[in-house]
C-alpha positions in Angstrom: 98.0 40.8 126.8 95.8 43.1 125.4 97.4 42.7 122.0 97.0 38.8 121.9 93.2 40.0 122.1 93.5 42.5 119.3 95.3 40.7 116.6 93.2 37.8 116.5 90.1 40.6 116.2 92.2 42.1 113.6 92.7 38.7 111.4 88.6 38.6 111.5 88.0 41.5 110.4 90.5 41.1 108.0 89.5 38.2 106.2 86.3 38.9 103.8 84.4 37.0 101.7 85.0 39.5 98.8 87.4 37.8 96.3 89.5 41.2 95.8 90.2 41.7 99.5 93.3 40.0 101.0 95.3 39.6 104.1 98.9 40.4 103.6 100.2 38.2 106.3 103.9 39.6 106.2 102.4 42.9 106.9 100.3 42.0 109.6 103.2 39.6 111.6 105.7 42.7 111.3 102.7 44.7 112.6 102.2 42.6 115.7 106.1 42.4 116.1 106.4 46.4 115.9 103.2 46.5 118.9 104.8 43.9 120.9 108.6 45.5 121.2 106.8 49.2 121.7 105.0 47.2 125.0 108.3 45.6 125.8 110.5 48.6 125.3 107.7 50.6 127.9 108.0 47.9 130.6 111.8 47.8 129.9 112.0 51.4 130.9 110.0 51.4 133.2 111.8 48.4 135.1 115.3 50.0 134.3 114.3 53.7 135.8 112.8 51.7 139.1 116.1 49.6 139.3 118.3 53.2 139.3 116.0 55.3 141.6 116.1 52.0 144.3 119.7 52.5 143.9 120.2 55.8 144.2 117.6 56.1 147.0 119.1 53.2 149.3 122.9 53.7 148.5 125.4 53.9 151.2 126.1 57.3 150.9 123.0 58.5 150.9 122.8 61.0 154.2 118.7 59.8 154.7 119.3 56.3 154.4 118.8 54.6 158.1 120.6 51.2 159.2 117.9 48.2 159.4 117.5 46.7 162.8 120.0 44.1 161.9 123.0 46.0 160.9 122.2 47.8 164.1 122.2 44.8 166.4 125.3 43.7 164.4 123.7 40.3 164.0 123.0 38.8 160.4 
């Protein structure tokens, strides 16, 4: 969410009245792409790690795993 706020601010500061300065849109687009890919990689890593932990923690062969009350009663 923060990336969507920062990018327009970057563009607004990049726009200037001096004719010698210009905005390289290709570089800005790639910069935004790499930022968003970094965010996507971090979020994907957290989600994957959480899923791996859940599968490992609640596996059937885990001696600490307890049966749910439905499994104990035999009613689904």
